[in-house]
PDB file of N, H, CA, C and O in Angstrom:
ATOM      1  N   MET A   1       3.080  -9.835   0.473  1.00  0.00           N
ATOM      2  CA  MET A   1       3.297 -10.956  -0.215  1.00  0.00           C
ATOM      3  C   MET A   1       3.957 -10.240  -1.774  1.00  0.00           C
ATOM      4  O   MET A   1       3.340  -9.383  -2.406  1.00  0.00           O
ATOM      5  N   THR A   2       4.993 -10.669  -2.095  1.00  0.00           N
ATOM      6  H   THR A   2       5.495 -11.365  -1.581  1.00  0.00           H
ATOM      7  CA  THR A   2       5.748 -10.137  -3.114  1.00  0.00           C
ATOM      8  C   THR A   2       5.258 -10.878  -4.670  1.00  0.00           C
ATOM      9  O   THR A   2       5.525 -12.065  -4.859  1.00  0.00           O
ATOM     10  N   GLU A   3       4.728 -10.284  -5.445  1.00  0.00           N
ATOM     11  H   GLU A   3       4.511  -9.320  -5.292  1.00  0.00           H
ATOM     12  CA  GLU A   3       4.517 -10.856  -6.804  1.00  0.00           C
ATOM     13  C   GLU A   3       5.536 -10.820  -7.777  1.00  0.00           C
ATOM     14  O   GLU A   3       6.169  -9.772  -7.900  1.00  0.00           O
ATOM     15  N   ARG A   4       5.802 -11.803  -8.498  1.00  0.00           N
ATOM     16  H   ARG A   4       5.288 -12.654  -8.397  1.00  0.00           H
ATOM     17  CA  ARG A   4       6.890 -11.818  -9.746  1.00  0.00           C
ATOM     18  C   ARG A   4       6.077 -11.392 -10.986  1.00  0.00           C
ATOM     19  O   ARG A   4       4.932 -11.767 -11.238  1.00  0.00           O
ATOM     20  N   ARG A   5       6.888 -10.495 -11.778  1.00  0.00           N
ATOM     21  H   ARG A   5       7.819 -10.190 -11.574  1.00  0.00           H
ATOM     22  CA  ARG A   5       6.371 -10.062 -13.002  1.00  0.00           C
ATOM     23  C   ARG A   5       7.080 -10.966 -14.049  1.00  0.00           C
ATOM     24  O   ARG A   5       8.237 -11.385 -13.996  1.00  0.00           O
ATOM     25  N   GLY A   6       6.075 -11.195 -15.084  1.00  0.00           N
ATOM     26  H   GLY A   6       5.136 -10.854 -15.127  1.00  0.00           H
ATOM     27  CA  GLY A   6       6.570 -11.850 -16.216  1.00  0.00           C
ATOM     28  C   GLY A   6       7.355 -11.126 -17.104  1.00  0.00           C
ATOM     29  O   GLY A   6       7.211  -9.908 -17.008  1.00  0.00           O
ATOM     30  N   LEU A   7       8.322 -11.607 -18.131  1.00  0.00           N
ATOM     31  H   LEU A   7       8.439 -12.597 -18.209  1.00  0.00           H
ATOM     32  CA  LEU A   7       8.791 -10.803 -19.088  1.00  0.00           C
ATOM     33  C   LEU A   7       8.003 -10.016 -20.048  1.00  0.00           C
ATOM     34  O   LEU A   7       8.422  -8.901 -20.359  1.00  0.00           O
ATOM     35  N   GLY A   8       7.091 -10.391 -20.471  1.00  0.00           N
ATOM     36  H   GLY A   8       6.750 -11.297 -20.218  1.00  0.00           H
ATOM     37  CA  GLY A   8       6.155  -9.637 -21.052  1.00  0.00           C
ATOM     38  C   GLY A   8       5.581  -8.335 -20.322  1.00  0.00           C
ATOM     39  O   GLY A   8       5.402  -7.286 -20.940  1.00  0.00           O
ATOM     40  N   TYR A   9       5.349  -8.457 -19.175  1.00  0.00           N
ATOM     41  H   TYR A   9       5.494  -9.310 -18.673  1.00  0.00           H
ATOM     42  CA  TYR A   9       4.876  -7.528 -18.212  1.00  0.00           C
ATOM     43  C   TYR A   9       6.000  -6.472 -18.101  1.00  0.00           C
ATOM     44  O   TYR A   9       5.751  -5.271 -18.213  1.00  0.00           O
ATOM     45  N   PHE A  10       7.381  -7.005 -17.851  1.00  0.00           N
ATOM     46  H   PHE A  10       7.583  -7.980 -17.760  1.00  0.00           H
ATOM     47  CA  PHE A  10       8.414  -6.106 -17.662  1.00  0.00           C
ATOM     48  C   PHE A  10       8.564  -5.425 -18.897  1.00  0.00           C
ATOM     49  O   PHE A  10       8.659  -4.199 -18.826  1.00  0.00           O
ATOM     50  N   LEU A  11       8.614  -6.066 -20.236  1.00  0.00           N
ATOM     51  H   LEU A  11       8.537  -7.061 -20.294  1.00  0.00           H
ATOM     52  CA  LEU A  11       9.025  -5.300 -21.243  1.00  0.00           C
ATOM     53  C   LEU A  11       7.820  -4.302 -21.809  1.00  0.00           C
ATOM     54  O   LEU A  11       8.039  -3.282 -22.463  1.00  0.00           O
ATOM     55  N   GLY A  12       6.653  -4.737 -21.474  1.00  0.00           N
ATOM     56  H   GLY A  12       6.474  -5.566 -20.943  1.00  0.00           H
ATOM     57  CA  GLY A  12       5.427  -3.699 -21.600  1.00  0.00           C
ATOM     58  C   GLY A  12       5.734  -2.420 -20.614  1.00  0.00           C
ATOM     59  O   GLY A  12       5.634  -1.253 -20.991  1.00  0.00           O
ATOM     60  N   TRP A  13       6.094  -2.795 -19.392  1.00  0.00           N
ATOM     61  H   TRP A  13       6.176  -3.744 -19.086  1.00  0.00           H
ATOM     62  CA  TRP A  13       6.013  -1.711 -18.473  1.00  0.00           C
ATOM     63  C   TRP A  13       7.203  -0.667 -19.011  1.00  0.00           C
ATOM     64  O   TRP A  13       6.953   0.537 -19.079  1.00  0.00           O
ATOM     65  N   TRP A  14       8.335  -1.125 -19.338  1.00  0.00           N
ATOM     66  H   TRP A  14       8.537  -2.103 -19.282  1.00  0.00           H
ATOM     67  CA  TRP A  14       9.553  -0.286 -19.770  1.00  0.00           C
ATOM     68  C   TRP A  14       9.084   0.501 -21.194  1.00  0.00           C
ATOM     69  O   TRP A  14       9.298   1.680 -21.478  1.00  0.00           O
ATOM     70  N   PHE A  15       8.431  -0.441 -21.939  1.00  0.00           N
ATOM     71  H   PHE A  15       8.257  -1.399 -21.708  1.00  0.00           H
ATOM     72  CA  PHE A  15       8.057   0.270 -23.317  1.00  0.00           C
ATOM     73  C   PHE A  15       7.178   1.674 -23.042  1.00  0.00           C
ATOM     74  O   PHE A  15       7.469   2.790 -23.472  1.00  0.00           O
ATOM     75  N   PHE A  16       6.038   1.320 -22.219  1.00  0.00           N
ATOM     76  H   PHE A  16       5.802   0.414 -21.870  1.00  0.00           H
ATOM     77  CA  PHE A  16       5.023   2.278 -22.044  1.00  0.00           C
ATOM     78  C   PHE A  16       5.915   3.385 -21.105  1.00  0.00           C
ATOM     79  O   PHE A  16       5.738   4.582 -21.331  1.00  0.00           O
ATOM     80  N   ARG A  17       6.662   3.060 -20.283  1.00  0.00           N
ATOM     81  H   ARG A  17       6.805   2.088 -20.099  1.00  0.00           H
ATOM     82  CA  ARG A  17       7.309   4.189 -19.469  1.00  0.00           C
ATOM     83  C   ARG A  17       8.071   5.089 -20.137  1.00  0.00           C
ATOM     84  O   ARG A  17       8.110   6.245 -19.715  1.00  0.00           O
ATOM     85  N   ILE A  18       8.806   4.713 -21.296  1.00  0.00           N
ATOM     86  H   ILE A  18       8.774   3.774 -21.640  1.00  0.00           H
ATOM     87  CA  ILE A  18       9.486   5.365 -22.130  1.00  0.00           C
ATOM     88  C   ILE A  18       8.670   6.145 -22.940  1.00  0.00           C
ATOM     89  O   ILE A  18       8.880   7.358 -22.959  1.00  0.00           O
ATOM     90  N   PHE A  19       7.620   5.586 -23.731  1.00  0.00           N
ATOM     91  H   PHE A  19       7.449   4.601 -23.715  1.00  0.00           H
ATOM     92  CA  PHE A  19       6.785   6.040 -24.619  1.00  0.00           C
ATOM     93  C   PHE A  19       6.033   7.309 -24.049  1.00  0.00           C
ATOM     94  O   PHE A  19       5.954   8.340 -24.717  1.00  0.00           O
ATOM     95  N   THR A  20       5.466   7.185 -22.741  1.00  0.00           N
ATOM     96  H   THR A  20       5.531   6.348 -22.198  1.00  0.00           H
ATOM     97  CA  THR A  20       5.029   8.178 -22.073  1.00  0.00           C
ATOM     98  C   THR A  20       5.878   9.145 -21.678  1.00  0.00           C
ATOM     99  O   THR A  20       5.461  10.301 -21.609  1.00  0.00           O
ATOM    100  N   GLY A  21       7.131   8.854 -21.373  1.00  0.00           N
ATOM    101  H   GLY A  21       7.470   7.915 -21.430  1.00  0.00           H
ATOM    102  CA  GLY A  21       8.052   9.853 -21.172  1.00  0.00           C
ATOM    103  C   GLY A  21       8.414  10.833 -22.357  1.00  0.00           C
ATOM    104  O   GLY A  21       8.648  12.037 -22.248  1.00  0.00           O
ATOM    105  N   LEU A  22       8.413  10.230 -23.278  1.00  0.00           N
ATOM    106  H   LEU A  22       8.223   9.252 -23.367  1.00  0.00           H
ATOM    107  CA  LEU A  22       8.899  11.038 -24.854  1.00  0.00           C
ATOM    108  C   LEU A  22       7.674  11.726 -25.201  1.00  0.00           C
ATOM    109  O   LEU A  22       7.720  12.956 -25.244  1.00  0.00           O
ATOM    110  N   TYR A  23       6.585  11.132 -25.454  1.00  0.00           N
ATOM    111  H   TYR A  23       6.547  10.134 -25.419  1.00  0.00           H
ATOM    112  CA  TYR A  23       5.521  11.711 -26.146  1.00  0.00           C
ATOM    113  C   TYR A  23       4.166  12.369 -25.246  1.00  0.00           C
ATOM    114  O   TYR A  23       3.482  13.258 -25.754  1.00  0.00           O
ATOM    115  N   HIS A  24       3.945  11.966 -24.217  1.00  0.00           N
ATOM    116  H   HIS A  24       4.501  11.245 -23.804  1.00  0.00           H
ATOM    117  CA  HIS A  24       3.037  12.500 -23.304  1.00  0.00           C
ATOM    118  C   HIS A  24       3.606  13.007 -21.962  1.00  0.00           C
ATOM    119  O   HIS A  24       4.660  12.617 -21.461  1.00  0.00           O
ATOM    120  N   ARG A  25       2.741  13.955 -21.434  1.00  0.00           N
ATOM    121  H   ARG A  25       1.884  14.272 -21.842  1.00  0.00           H
ATOM    122  CA  ARG A  25       3.065  14.477 -20.143  1.00  0.00           C
ATOM    123  C   ARG A  25       2.116  13.739 -19.168  1.00  0.00           C
ATOM    124  O   ARG A  25       0.920  13.952 -18.968  1.00  0.00           O
ATOM    125  N   ARG A  26       2.882  12.879 -18.647  1.00  0.00           N
ATOM    126  H   ARG A  26       3.853  12.706 -18.810  1.00  0.00           H
ATOM    127  CA  ARG A  26       2.334  12.118 -17.492  1.00  0.00           C
ATOM    128  C   ARG A  26       2.249  12.699 -16.268  1.00  0.00           C
ATOM    129  O   ARG A  26       3.264  13.198 -15.780  1.00  0.00           O
ATOM    130  N   GLN A  27       1.136  12.723 -15.645  1.00  0.00           N
ATOM    131  H   GLN A  27       0.312  12.317 -16.041  1.00  0.00           H
ATOM    132  CA  GLN A  27       0.989  13.425 -14.450  1.00  0.00           C
ATOM    133  C   GLN A  27       0.360  12.415 -13.237  1.00  0.00           C
ATOM    134  O   GLN A  27      -0.649  11.788 -13.557  1.00  0.00           O
ATOM    135  N   VAL A  28       0.848  12.235 -11.982  1.00  0.00           N
ATOM    136  H   VAL A  28       1.668  12.744 -11.722  1.00  0.00           H
ATOM    137  CA  VAL A  28       0.325  11.418 -10.931  1.00  0.00           C
ATOM    138  C   VAL A  28      -0.144  12.217  -9.889  1.00  0.00           C
ATOM    139  O   VAL A  28       0.712  12.701  -9.148  1.00  0.00           O
ATOM    140  N   PHE A  29      -1.386  12.472  -9.659  1.00  0.00           N
ATOM    141  H   PHE A  29      -2.081  12.078 -10.260  1.00  0.00           H
ATOM    142  CA  PHE A  29      -1.876  12.933  -8.528  1.00  0.00           C
ATOM    143  C   PHE A  29      -2.183  12.235  -7.244  1.00  0.00           C
ATOM    144  O   PHE A  29      -2.783  11.160  -7.280  1.00  0.00           O
ATOM    145  N   ASN A  30      -1.777  12.823  -6.001  1.00  0.00           N
ATOM    146  H   ASN A  30      -1.290  13.696  -5.972  1.00  0.00           H
ATOM    147  CA  ASN A  30      -1.963  11.949  -4.786  1.00  0.00           C
ATOM    148  C   ASN A  30      -1.263  10.659  -4.566  1.00  0.00           C
ATOM    149  O   ASN A  30      -1.772   9.803  -3.843  1.00  0.00           O
ATOM    150  N   GLU A  31      -0.040  10.466  -5.195  1.00  0.00           N
ATOM    151  H   GLU A  31       0.373  11.161  -5.782  1.00  0.00           H
ATOM    152  CA  GLU A  31       0.631   9.511  -5.142  1.00  0.00           C
ATOM    153  C   GLU A  31       0.848   8.747  -3.685  1.00  0.00           C
ATOM    154  O   GLU A  31       0.844   7.521  -3.578  1.00  0.00           O
ATOM    155  N   GLU A  32       1.004   9.502  -2.779  1.00  0.00           N
ATOM    156  H   GLU A  32       1.007  10.498  -2.866  1.00  0.00           H
ATOM    157  CA  GLU A  32       1.170   9.345  -1.474  1.00  0.00           C
ATOM    158  C   GLU A  32       0.195   8.729  -0.841  1.00  0.00           C
ATOM    159  O   GLU A  32       0.392   8.193   0.250  1.00  0.00           O
ATOM    160  N   ARG A  33      -1.057   8.727  -1.483  1.00  0.00           N
ATOM    161  H   ARG A  33      -1.218   9.162  -2.368  1.00  0.00           H
ATOM    162  CA  ARG A  33      -2.277   7.995  -0.848  1.00  0.00           C
ATOM    163  C   ARG A  33      -2.430   6.801  -1.240  1.00  0.00           C
ATOM    164  O   ARG A  33      -3.395   6.157  -0.826  1.00  0.00           O
ATOM    165  N   VAL A  34      -1.433   6.198  -2.201  1.00  0.00           N
ATOM    166  H   VAL A  34      -0.650   6.721  -2.536  1.00  0.00           H
ATOM    167  CA  VAL A  34      -1.719   4.599  -2.494  1.00  0.00           C
ATOM    168  C   VAL A  34      -0.636   4.106  -1.621  1.00  0.00           C
ATOM    169  O   VAL A  34       0.432   4.717  -1.609  1.00  0.00           O
ATOM    170  N   PRO A  35      -0.836   2.897  -0.777  1.00  0.00           N
ATOM    171  CA  PRO A  35      -0.080   2.270  -0.037  1.00  0.00           C
ATOM    172  C   PRO A  35       0.914   1.514  -0.752  1.00  0.00           C
ATOM    173  O   PRO A  35       0.604   1.049  -1.848  1.00  0.00           O
ATOM    174  N   ARG A  36       2.206   1.306  -0.226  1.00  0.00           N
ATOM    175  H   ARG A  36       2.458   1.684   0.665  1.00  0.00           H
ATOM    176  CA  ARG A  36       3.017   0.515  -0.912  1.00  0.00           C
ATOM    177  C   ARG A  36       2.688  -0.980  -0.724  1.00  0.00           C
ATOM    178  O   ARG A  36       2.962  -1.746  -1.648  1.00  0.00           O
ATOM    179  N   ASN A  37       2.190  -1.395   0.266  1.00  0.00           N
ATOM    180  H   ASN A  37       1.968  -0.773   1.017  1.00  0.00           H
ATOM    181  CA  ASN A  37       1.595  -2.826   0.177  1.00  0.00           C
ATOM    182  C   ASN A  37       0.041  -2.955   0.560  1.00  0.00           C
ATOM    183  O   ASN A  37      -0.543  -2.043   1.145  1.00  0.00           O
ATOM    184  N   GLY A  38      -0.498  -3.988   0.239  1.00  0.00           N
ATOM    185  H   GLY A  38      -0.023  -4.728  -0.237  1.00  0.00           H
ATOM    186  CA  GLY A  38      -1.852  -4.330   0.451  1.00  0.00           C
ATOM    187  C   GLY A  38      -2.535  -3.954  -0.809  1.00  0.00           C
ATOM    188  O   GLY A  38      -1.902  -3.521  -1.772  1.00  0.00           O
ATOM    189  N   GLY A  39      -3.888  -4.123  -0.812  1.00  0.00           N
ATOM    190  H   GLY A  39      -4.402  -4.475  -0.030  1.00  0.00           H
ATOM    191  CA  GLY A  39      -4.795  -3.828  -1.708  1.00  0.00           C
ATOM    192  C   GLY A  39      -5.169  -2.283  -1.864  1.00  0.00           C
ATOM    193  O   GLY A  39      -5.193  -1.420  -0.987  1.00  0.00           O
ATOM    194  N   VAL A  40      -5.422  -2.189  -3.077  1.00  0.00           N
ATOM    195  H   VAL A  40      -5.402  -2.891  -3.789  1.00  0.00           H
ATOM    196  CA  VAL A  40      -5.951  -0.615  -3.685  1.00  0.00           C
ATOM    197  C   VAL A  40      -6.758  -0.752  -4.784  1.00  0.00           C
ATOM    198  O   VAL A  40      -6.392  -1.515  -5.678  1.00  0.00           O
ATOM    199  N   ILE A  41      -7.878  -0.100  -4.887  1.00  0.00           N
ATOM    200  H   ILE A  41      -8.175   0.520  -4.161  1.00  0.00           H
ATOM    201  CA  ILE A  41      -8.493   0.010  -6.173  1.00  0.00           C
ATOM    202  C   ILE A  41      -8.332   1.409  -6.764  1.00  0.00           C
ATOM    203  O   ILE A  41      -8.502   2.399  -6.053  1.00  0.00           O
ATOM    204  N   ILE A  42      -8.031   1.499  -7.963  1.00  0.00           N
ATOM    205  H   ILE A  42      -7.893   0.695  -8.542  1.00  0.00           H
ATOM    206  CA  ILE A  42      -7.843   2.523  -8.787  1.00  0.00           C
ATOM    207  C   ILE A  42      -9.007   2.683  -9.815  1.00  0.00           C
ATOM    208  O   ILE A  42      -9.081   1.949 -10.801  1.00  0.00           O
ATOM    209  N   ALA A  43      -9.893   3.646  -9.556  1.00  0.00           N
ATOM    210  H   ALA A  43      -9.833   4.242  -8.755  1.00  0.00           H
ATOM    211  CA  ALA A  43     -10.988   3.849 -10.487  1.00  0.00           C
ATOM    212  C   ALA A  43     -10.601   4.960 -11.326  1.00  0.00           C
ATOM    213  O   ALA A  43     -10.433   6.089 -10.864  1.00  0.00           O
ATOM    214  N   ALA A  44     -10.448   4.655 -12.609  1.00  0.00           N
ATOM    215  H   ALA A  44     -10.585   3.738 -12.984  1.00  0.00           H
ATOM    216  CA  ALA A  44      -9.967   5.893 -13.607  1.00  0.00           C
ATOM    217  C   ALA A  44     -11.119   6.071 -14.607  1.00  0.00           C
ATOM    218  O   ALA A  44     -11.839   5.117 -14.901  1.00  0.00           O
ATOM    219  N   ASN A  45     -11.272   7.172 -15.074  1.00  0.00           N
ATOM    220  H   ASN A  45     -10.687   7.947 -14.834  1.00  0.00           H
ATOM    221  CA  ASN A  45     -12.155   7.550 -16.044  1.00  0.00           C
ATOM    222  C   ASN A  45     -11.434   7.353 -17.489  1.00  0.00           C
ATOM    223  O   ASN A  45     -10.745   8.262 -17.951  1.00  0.00           O
ATOM    224  N   HIS A  46     -11.592   6.326 -18.070  1.00  0.00           N
ATOM    225  H   HIS A  46     -12.152   5.587 -17.695  1.00  0.00           H
ATOM    226  CA  HIS A  46     -10.895   6.131 -19.316  1.00  0.00           C
ATOM    227  C   HIS A  46     -11.281   7.112 -20.439  1.00  0.00           C
ATOM    228  O   HIS A  46     -12.470   7.282 -20.709  1.00  0.00           O
ATOM    229  N   LEU A  47     -10.431   7.677 -21.013  1.00  0.00           N
ATOM    230  H   LEU A  47      -9.465   7.539 -20.794  1.00  0.00           H
ATOM    231  CA  LEU A  47     -10.798   8.592 -22.035  1.00  0.00           C
ATOM    232  C   LEU A  47     -10.211   7.985 -23.443  1.00  0.00           C
ATOM    233  O   LEU A  47     -10.615   8.450 -24.509  1.00  0.00           O
ATOM    234  N   SER A  48      -9.331   7.025 -23.407  1.00  0.00           N
ATOM    235  H   SER A  48      -9.003   6.648 -22.541  1.00  0.00           H
ATOM    236  CA  SER A  48      -8.936   6.428 -24.666  1.00  0.00           C
ATOM    237  C   SER A  48      -8.529   5.044 -24.147  1.00  0.00           C
ATOM    238  O   SER A  48      -8.615   4.722 -22.962  1.00  0.00           O
ATOM    239  N   TYR A  49      -8.003   4.116 -25.296  1.00  0.00           N
ATOM    240  H   TYR A  49      -7.933   4.377 -26.259  1.00  0.00           H
ATOM    241  CA  TYR A  49      -7.682   2.722 -24.877  1.00  0.00           C
ATOM    242  C   TYR A  49      -6.136   2.739 -24.309  1.00  0.00           C
ATOM    243  O   TYR A  49      -5.643   1.773 -23.727  1.00  0.00           O
ATOM    244  N   ILE A  50      -5.593   3.705 -24.505  1.00  0.00           N
ATOM    245  H   ILE A  50      -5.994   4.490 -24.978  1.00  0.00           H
ATOM    246  CA  ILE A  50      -4.285   3.874 -23.977  1.00  0.00           C
ATOM    247  C   ILE A  50      -4.076   4.259 -22.484  1.00  0.00           C
ATOM    248  O   ILE A  50      -2.974   4.330 -21.938  1.00  0.00           O
ATOM    249  N   ASP A  51      -5.236   4.488 -21.916  1.00  0.00           N
ATOM    250  H   ASP A  51      -6.130   4.430 -22.359  1.00  0.00           H
ATOM    251  CA  ASP A  51      -5.205   4.679 -20.428  1.00  0.00           C
ATOM    252  C   ASP A  51      -5.003   3.554 -19.522  1.00  0.00           C
ATOM    253  O   ASP A  51      -4.407   3.892 -18.500  1.00  0.00           O
ATOM    254  N   PRO A  52      -5.326   2.284 -19.584  1.00  0.00           N
ATOM    255  CA  PRO A  52      -4.832   1.404 -18.703  1.00  0.00           C
ATOM    256  C   PRO A  52      -3.259   1.051 -18.726  1.00  0.00           C
ATOM    257  O   PRO A  52      -2.643   0.782 -17.695  1.00  0.00           O
ATOM    258  N   PRO A  53      -2.652   1.079 -20.051  1.00  0.00           N
ATOM    259  CA  PRO A  53      -1.287   0.843 -19.872  1.00  0.00           C
ATOM    260  C   PRO A  53      -0.608   2.121 -19.226  1.00  0.00           C
ATOM    261  O   PRO A  53       0.455   2.072 -18.606  1.00  0.00           O
ATOM    262  N   LEU A  54      -1.304   3.205 -19.433  1.00  0.00           N
ATOM    263  H   LEU A  54      -2.167   3.245 -19.936  1.00  0.00           H
ATOM    264  CA  LEU A  54      -0.513   4.613 -18.736  1.00  0.00           C
ATOM    265  C   LEU A  54      -0.498   4.662 -17.171  1.00  0.00           C
ATOM    266  O   LEU A  54       0.396   5.167 -16.491  1.00  0.00           O
ATOM    267  N   ILE A  55      -1.594   4.075 -16.727  1.00  0.00           N
ATOM    268  H   ILE A  55      -2.319   3.665 -17.279  1.00  0.00           H
ATOM    269  CA  ILE A  55      -1.906   3.654 -15.346  1.00  0.00           C
ATOM    270  C   ILE A  55      -0.844   2.630 -14.801  1.00  0.00           C
ATOM    271  O   ILE A  55      -0.074   2.859 -13.868  1.00  0.00           O
ATOM    272  N   GLY A  56      -0.919   1.511 -15.498  1.00  0.00           N
ATOM    273  H   GLY A  56      -1.544   1.325 -16.255  1.00  0.00           H
ATOM    274  CA  GLY A  56       0.231   0.465 -15.086  1.00  0.00           C
ATOM    275  C   GLY A  56       1.524   1.053 -15.079  1.00  0.00           C
ATOM    276  O   GLY A  56       2.193   0.791 -14.079  1.00  0.00           O
ATOM    277  N   CYS A  57       2.094   1.847 -16.015  1.00  0.00           N
ATOM    278  H   CYS A  57       1.551   2.060 -16.827  1.00  0.00           H
ATOM    279  CA  CYS A  57       3.514   2.231 -15.790  1.00  0.00           C
ATOM    280  C   CYS A  57       3.610   3.323 -15.015  1.00  0.00           C
ATOM    281  O   CYS A  57       4.768   3.639 -14.743  1.00  0.00           O
ATOM    282  N   SER A  58       2.771   3.989 -14.581  1.00  0.00           N
ATOM    283  H   SER A  58       1.830   3.733 -14.802  1.00  0.00           H
ATOM    284  CA  SER A  58       2.740   4.943 -13.472  1.00  0.00           C
ATOM    285  C   SER A  58       3.090   4.603 -12.094  1.00  0.00           C
ATOM    286  O   SER A  58       3.463   5.425 -11.258  1.00  0.00           O
ATOM    287  N   THR A  59       2.938   3.243 -11.886  1.00  0.00           N
ATOM    288  H   THR A  59       2.635   2.575 -12.566  1.00  0.00           H
ATOM    289  CA  THR A  59       3.143   2.686 -10.577  1.00  0.00           C
ATOM    290  C   THR A  59       4.134   1.439 -10.880  1.00  0.00           C
ATOM    291  O   THR A  59       4.290   0.819 -11.932  1.00  0.00           O
ATOM    292  N   ARG A  60       4.775   1.269  -9.571  1.00  0.00           N
ATOM    293  H   ARG A  60       4.648   1.773  -8.716  1.00  0.00           H
ATOM    294  CA  ARG A  60       5.821   0.085  -9.661  1.00  0.00           C
ATOM    295  C   ARG A  60       5.245  -1.171  -9.072  1.00  0.00           C
ATOM    296  O   ARG A  60       5.881  -2.212  -8.908  1.00  0.00           O
ATOM    297  N   ARG A  61       3.811  -0.953  -8.728  1.00  0.00           N
ATOM    298  H   ARG A  61       3.294  -0.107  -8.861  1.00  0.00           H
ATOM    299  CA  ARG A  61       3.148  -2.263  -8.376  1.00  0.00           C
ATOM    300  C   ARG A  61       2.603  -3.072  -9.422  1.00  0.00           C
ATOM    301  O   ARG A  61       2.410  -2.632 -10.555  1.00  0.00           O
ATOM    302  N   VAL A  62       2.353  -4.239  -9.071  1.00  0.00           N
ATOM    303  H   VAL A  62       2.510  -4.596  -8.150  1.00  0.00           H
ATOM    304  CA  VAL A  62       1.817  -5.115 -10.264  1.00  0.00           C
ATOM    305  C   VAL A  62       0.195  -4.888 -10.282  1.00  0.00           C
ATOM    306  O   VAL A  62      -0.578  -5.085  -9.345  1.00  0.00           O
ATOM    307  N   ILE A  63      -0.100  -4.442 -11.540  1.00  0.00           N
ATOM    308  H   ILE A  63       0.529  -4.282 -12.301  1.00  0.00           H
ATOM    309  CA  ILE A  63      -1.699  -4.358 -11.696  1.00  0.00           C
ATOM    310  C   ILE A  63      -2.469  -5.417 -12.005  1.00  0.00           C
ATOM    311  O   ILE A  63      -2.089  -6.297 -12.777  1.00  0.00           O
ATOM    312  N   HIS A  64      -3.669  -5.410 -11.393  1.00  0.00           N
ATOM    313  H   HIS A  64      -3.978  -4.695 -10.766  1.00  0.00           H
ATOM    314  CA  HIS A  64      -4.412  -6.635 -11.939  1.00  0.00           C
ATOM    315  C   HIS A  64      -5.690  -6.022 -12.334  1.00  0.00           C
ATOM    316  O   HIS A  64      -6.372  -5.430 -11.497  1.00  0.00           O
ATOM    317  N   TYR A  65      -6.088  -6.144 -13.695  1.00  0.00           N
ATOM    318  H   TYR A  65      -5.534  -6.625 -14.375  1.00  0.00           H
ATOM    319  CA  TYR A  65      -7.087  -5.175 -14.356  1.00  0.00           C
ATOM    320  C   TYR A  65      -8.357  -6.173 -14.274  1.00  0.00           C
ATOM    321  O   TYR A  65      -8.292  -7.396 -14.399  1.00  0.00           O
ATOM    322  N   LEU A  66      -9.511  -5.421 -14.043  1.00  0.00           N
ATOM    323  H   LEU A  66      -9.564  -4.428 -13.941  1.00  0.00           H
ATOM    324  CA  LEU A  66     -10.926  -6.139 -14.091  1.00  0.00           C
ATOM    325  C   LEU A  66     -11.798  -5.676 -15.199  1.00  0.00           C
ATOM    326  O   LEU A  66     -12.921  -6.157 -15.342  1.00  0.00           O
TER     327      LEU A  66
END
């Protein structure tokens, strides 16, 4: 099932993608373990409030936060 992203999601994704590329050293470990299709749970140990957007811009999938 393909999900559509809204304009706000698209702009936010690109903003944080550029921001993290310029000011932070973003590292993604074991990216090959995340399937391209289907559900996946990403359990992160948040150290700051910027962590959820950083996780969201590290993948091309649409993220649904709980």
